[in-house]
Backbone as CSV, one residue per row, in Angstrom:
resi,resn,N_x,N_y,N_z,CA_x,CA_y,CA_z,C_x,C_y,C_z
1,UNK,28.623,-55.905,50.659,27.948,-54.772,51.059,29.052,-53.571,51.199
2,UNK,30.584,-54.124,51.513,31.238,-53.529,52.271,31.744,-52.254,51.423
3,UNK,31.774,-52.499,49.761,32.332,-51.672,48.852,30.910,-50.203,48.985
4,UNK,29.793,-50.758,49.380,28.740,-49.762,49.326,29.015,-48.676,50.782
5,UNK,29.678,-49.447,51.528,29.970,-49.054,53.465,30.700,-48.203,53.014
6,UNK,31.607,-47.697,52.264,32.843,-47.084,51.984,32.241,-46.051,51.102
7,UNK,31.044,-46.289,50.050,30.678,-45.047,49.416,29.823,-44.177,50.673
8,UNK,29.039,-45.055,51.464,28.157,-43.881,52.373,28.940,-43.127,53.161
9,UNK,30.305,-43.652,53.683,31.246,-42.756,54.259,32.009,-41.621,53.387
10,UNK,32.347,-42.042,52.088,32.738,-41.083,51.032,31.559,-39.849,50.880
11,UNK,30.516,-40.050,51.043,29.150,-39.484,50.741,29.319,-38.643,52.077
12,UNK,29.543,-39.226,53.267,29.473,-38.334,54.707,30.780,-36.961,54.092
13,UNK,31.715,-37.013,53.749,32.835,-36.414,53.908,32.435,-35.666,53.003
14,UNK,31.838,-35.897,51.639,31.129,-34.715,50.775,30.215,-33.918,51.207
15,UNK,29.806,-34.409,51.720,28.114,-33.843,52.478,29.069,-32.977,53.412
16,UNK,30.082,-33.516,54.539,30.167,-32.361,55.162,31.756,-30.890,54.482
17,UNK,32.119,-31.573,53.554,32.748,-30.294,52.566,31.839,-29.332,52.061
18,UNK,30.589,-30.043,51.704,29.723,-28.375,51.147,29.023,-28.191,52.456
19,UNK,28.191,-28.800,53.049,27.885,-28.101,54.455,27.536,-28.706,55.559
20,UNK,28.940,-29.034,55.881,29.307,-29.111,57.698,28.698,-29.934,57.818
21,UNK,29.195,-30.270,59.573,28.513,-31.970,60.123,27.050,-31.848,59.974
22,UNK,26.790,-31.011,59.840,24.837,-30.813,59.959,24.526,-31.854,58.617
23,UNK,25.058,-31.432,57.619,24.754,-32.226,56.431,25.155,-33.710,56.756
24,UNK,26.180,-34.080,57.340,26.226,-35.865,58.128,25.428,-36.375,58.105
25,UNK,24.655,-35.406,58.821,23.513,-36.260,59.962,22.330,-36.941,59.057
26,UNK,22.234,-36.808,57.789,21.299,-38.169,57.261,21.776,-39.499,56.912
27,UNK,23.157,-39.572,57.021,23.670,-40.624,57.063,24.268,-41.543,58.432
28,UNK,23.711,-40.853,59.627,23.906,-41.406,60.745,22.219,-42.127,61.112
29,UNK,22.467,-43.270,61.870,21.397,-43.946,62.396,20.808,-42.823,63.679
30,UNK,19.638,-42.970,63.958,19.087,-42.569,65.515,19.657,-42.936,66.607
31,UNK,19.985,-44.288,66.386,20.571,-44.448,67.459,21.982,-44.402,67.562
32,UNK,22.628,-43.606,66.809,24.079,-43.186,66.518,24.693,-43.283,67.968
33,UNK,25.744,-44.394,68.498,26.603,-44.363,69.486,28.058,-43.245,68.911
34,UNK,28.662,-43.083,69.827,29.992,-41.835,69.542,30.818,-42.049,70.512
35,UNK,31.724,-42.621,70.158,32.743,-42.679,71.290,33.816,-42.002,70.707
36,UNK,34.364,-40.997,72.152,35.750,-40.325,71.364,36.732,-40.409,72.875
37,UNK,37.842,-41.647,72.050,38.809,-42.149,73.047,39.544,-41.256,73.544
38,UNK,40.100,-39.699,72.658,40.654,-38.827,73.339,39.580,-37.119,73.658
39,UNK,39.419,-36.580,74.366,40.856,-36.907,75.595,39.942,-37.487,76.777
40,UNK,38.965,-38.018,76.781,38.388,-38.443,78.056,37.678,-40.065,77.952
41,UNK,37.983,-40.358,76.766,37.308,-42.011,76.556,35.112,-41.636,76.976
42,UNK,34.682,-40.819,76.136,33.714,-40.624,76.266,32.505,-41.094,75.191
43,UNK,31.655,-41.472,76.238,30.339,-42.308,74.829,29.373,-41.194,75.075
44,UNK,28.300,-41.031,73.669,27.980,-39.820,73.621,26.652,-40.932,72.611
45,UNK,25.381,-40.346,72.596,24.421,-40.881,72.213,23.844,-40.135,71.147
46,UNK,23.399,-40.641,70.230,22.125,-40.246,69.103,22.846,-38.870,68.319
47,UNK,22.206,-38.080,67.481,22.405,-36.967,66.667,22.709,-35.967,67.484
48,UNK,21.972,-35.638,68.434,22.427,-34.888,69.661,23.964,-34.661,69.955
49,UNK,24.468,-36.345,70.175,25.465,-36.399,71.094,26.698,-36.001,70.501
50,UNK,26.005,-36.473,68.555,27.104,-36.029,67.629,27.536,-34.450,67.912
51,UNK,26.220,-33.949,67.723,26.445,-32.497,67.148,27.240,-31.947,68.542
52,UNK,27.227,-32.751,70.105,27.924,-32.155,70.607,29.195,-32.564,70.722
53,UNK,29.853,-33.777,70.609,30.962,-34.192,70.098,31.746,-32.741,69.248
54,UNK,31.462,-32.957,68.079,31.930,-31.724,67.034,31.896,-30.543,68.027
55,UNK,30.813,-29.604,68.721,31.171,-28.573,69.202,32.417,-28.572,70.326
56,UNK,32.451,-29.604,71.341,33.938,-29.776,71.918,34.863,-29.846,71.347
57,UNK,34.962,-30.457,70.218,36.336,-30.827,69.142,36.594,-29.423,68.822
58,UNK,35.881,-28.835,68.309,35.936,-27.197,67.139,36.063,-25.866,68.037
59,UNK,35.493,-26.315,69.420,34.985,-24.704,70.350,36.679,-23.978,70.280
60,UNK,37.506,-24.345,70.363,38.873,-23.921,70.516,39.909,-23.094,69.059
61,UNK,38.929,-23.874,67.972,39.218,-23.560,66.803,39.252,-22.389,66.230
62,UNK,39.629,-21.549,65.585,38.745,-20.233,64.474,38.817,-20.945,63.467
63,UNK,39.556,-21.533,62.715,39.994,-22.212,61.932,39.968,-23.695,62.174
64,UNK,38.601,-24.510,60.733,39.144,-25.982,61.239,39.139,-26.228,59.998
65,UNK,39.560,-27.312,59.229,38.888,-28.259,58.162,39.285,-29.910,58.711
66,UNK,38.575,-30.854,58.053,38.984,-32.735,58.322,38.868,-32.643,56.518
67,UNK,40.483,-33.288,56.429,40.423,-33.882,54.915,40.736,-34.878,55.349
68,UNK,39.745,-36.361,54.742,39.950,-37.694,54.813,40.992,-37.524,53.799
69,UNK,42.289,-38.674,54.093,43.204,-38.361,53.120,43.377,-40.474,52.680
70,UNK,42.509,-41.135,53.211,42.901,-42.661,53.268,41.039,-43.639,53.477
71,UNK,40.229,-44.106,52.736,39.622,-44.939,53.286,39.780,-46.271,53.513
72,UNK,39.432,-47.290,54.786,40.109,-48.746,54.534,38.647,-49.759,54.525
73,UNK,38.032,-50.373,53.822,37.407,-51.383,53.654,37.277,-52.414,54.400
74,UNK,36.733,-52.160,55.936,36.717,-53.510,56.373,35.587,-54.015,56.647
75,UNK,34.480,-54.388,55.832,33.743,-54.820,55.627,32.296,-54.127,56.249
76,UNK,32.084,-54.527,57.574,30.885,-53.920,58.182,31.238,-52.504,58.472
77,UNK,32.683,-52.041,58.816,33.683,-51.215,59.204,34.315,-50.194,58.594
78,UNK,34.399,-49.090,58.275,35.128,-48.385,57.323,36.257,-47.258,58.431
79,UNK,37.314,-47.780,58.160,38.236,-46.899,59.055,39.174,-45.897,58.006
80,UNK,38.652,-44.540,58.274,39.361,-43.206,57.875,40.378,-42.377,58.325
81,UNK,41.507,-42.296,57.526,42.322,-41.440,58.227,42.061,-40.567,57.698
82,UNK,42.071,-39.190,58.908,41.414,-37.745,58.234,43.020,-36.748,58.884
83,UNK,42.817,-36.319,57.856,43.892,-34.897,58.825,43.215,-33.452,58.655
84,UNK,43.410,-33.390,60.207,42.827,-32.196,60.889,43.575,-30.996,60.619
85,UNK,43.313,-29.876,60.034,44.261,-29.256,59.475,43.148,-27.733,60.650
86,UNK,43.700,-27.270,61.466,42.769,-26.014,62.298,43.628,-24.709,63.029
87,UNK,43.262,-24.074,63.267,43.840,-22.211,63.412,43.344,-22.216,65.190
88,UNK,44.066,-22.247,66.186,43.708,-22.162,67.580,43.118,-20.470,67.641
89,UNK,42.074,-20.390,68.100,41.420,-19.264,68.346,41.949,-18.250,68.637
90,UNK,42.280,-18.546,69.995,42.951,-17.427,70.839,44.460,-17.557,70.268
91,UNK,45.097,-18.430,70.228,46.703,-18.641,70.202,47.193,-18.290,68.483
92,UNK,46.235,-18.403,67.668,46.894,-18.188,66.313,47.590,-19.505,65.671
93,UNK,47.889,-20.292,66.493,48.776,-21.396,66.110,47.943,-22.644,64.808
94,UNK,48.348,-23.024,64.427,48.319,-23.866,63.149,48.692,-25.099,63.661
95,UNK,47.662,-25.864,63.705,47.661,-27.478,63.967,47.308,-28.267,62.898
96,UNK,47.941,-29.439,62.576,48.190,-30.236,61.452,48.491,-31.626,62.166
97,UNK,47.385,-32.486,61.900,47.909,-33.629,62.910,46.747,-34.949,62.237
98,UNK,47.313,-36.219,61.813,46.253,-37.125,62.017,44.781,-37.522,62.791
99,UNK,44.124,-37.912,62.282,42.962,-38.709,63.415,42.915,-40.037,62.481
100,UNK,41.828,-40.917,63.451,41.595,-42.009,62.396,39.951,-42.298,63.231
101,UNK,39.219,-42.087,62.081,37.438,-42.455,62.657,37.723,-43.712,62.023
102,UNK,37.048,-44.553,63.219,36.155,-45.885,62.932,34.380,-45.723,62.639
103,UNK,33.943,-45.879,61.609,32.832,-45.748,61.217,32.162,-47.438,61.282
104,UNK,30.963,-47.584,62.107,30.621,-48.896,61.605,29.163,-48.655,61.187
105,UNK,28.411,-49.226,60.274,27.270,-49.539,59.573,26.273,-50.453,59.631
106,UNK,25.643,-50.491,59.642,24.551,-51.409,59.722,23.126,-50.890,59.179
107,UNK,22.681,-51.224,57.991,21.648,-51.552,57.164,22.058,-49.696,55.999
108,UNK,23.192,-49.806,55.763,23.659,-48.531,55.697,23.656,-47.116,56.185
109,UNK,23.229,-47.541,57.230,23.655,-46.217,58.154,24.204,-46.323,59.305
110,UNK,25.280,-45.279,59.740,26.420,-45.501,60.840,25.864,-45.251,62.032
111,UNK,26.005,-46.425,62.543,25.761,-46.878,63.787,25.953,-46.439,64.829
112,UNK,28.175,-46.369,64.597,28.563,-46.365,65.765,29.604,-45.489,64.711
113,UNK,30.263,-44.418,65.712,31.547,-43.381,65.260,32.339,-43.247,66.012
114,UNK,33.874,-43.811,65.769,34.636,-43.499,67.187,35.844,-42.900,66.514
115,UNK,36.340,-42.300,67.106,37.929,-40.916,67.008,38.535,-41.588,67.637
116,UNK,39.945,-41.935,67.133,41.088,-41.554,67.730,41.947,-41.311,66.815
117,UNK,43.181,-40.557,68.341,44.428,-40.177,67.316,45.481,-40.652,67.724
118,UNK,45.391,-42.416,68.496,46.333,-43.413,67.603,45.972,-44.178,67.013
119,UNK,46.588,-44.556,65.969,46.348,-45.373,65.253,46.458,-46.996,64.911
120,UNK,47.203,-47.301,66.223,47.257,-48.506,67.189,45.967,-48.864,67.464
121,UNK,45.025,-47.747,68.652,44.297,-47.966,69.660,42.815,-47.734,68.469
122,UNK,42.911,-47.475,66.781,41.612,-47.788,66.277,41.927,-48.605,65.752
123,UNK,42.946,-49.143,65.042,43.025,-50.586,64.814,42.644,-51.798,65.289
124,UNK,43.208,-51.433,66.708,42.593,-53.044,67.539,41.392,-52.447,67.620
125,UNK,40.657,-51.294,67.995,39.013,-51.282,67.722,38.304,-52.003,66.875
126,UNK,38.957,-51.672,65.534,38.463,-52.227,64.795,38.268,-53.775,64.872
127,UNK,39.591,-54.607,65.269,39.560,-56.007,65.369,38.716,-55.978,66.510
128,UNK,38.679,-55.359,67.022,37.617,-55.928,68.867,36.391,-56.201,68.202
129,UNK,35.838,-55.197,67.098,34.426,-54.628,66.755,33.631,-55.810,65.942
130,UNK,34.724,-56.617,65.178,34.533,-58.003,64.160,33.890,-58.689,64.742
């Protein structure tokens, strides 16, 4: 099942590249839990919570891209290193930084998605979730 989970997550990023985050929603469970480690350790729920998390993240950027760099198969979880490339809406400053997205899957649907800017914290969360 783990190889299938990686493919589900890959398809999610491909959908994002074609149609934005709305296109990813079909891969998410209706009971999705979103955890955002930075800046506030917030937990959001459902597809509406996912939309809110993305809106909060992108509101200060005029240009914003997420480019998956590596997929790590962790069985029921997939840890993805993602390069964020963005440009500040007001400042015009270009930002390039790595983020780690931890996808937890149940029955080929994403049931939890956690965002981390710290790789050690992402790896620790992946170990704690097993």
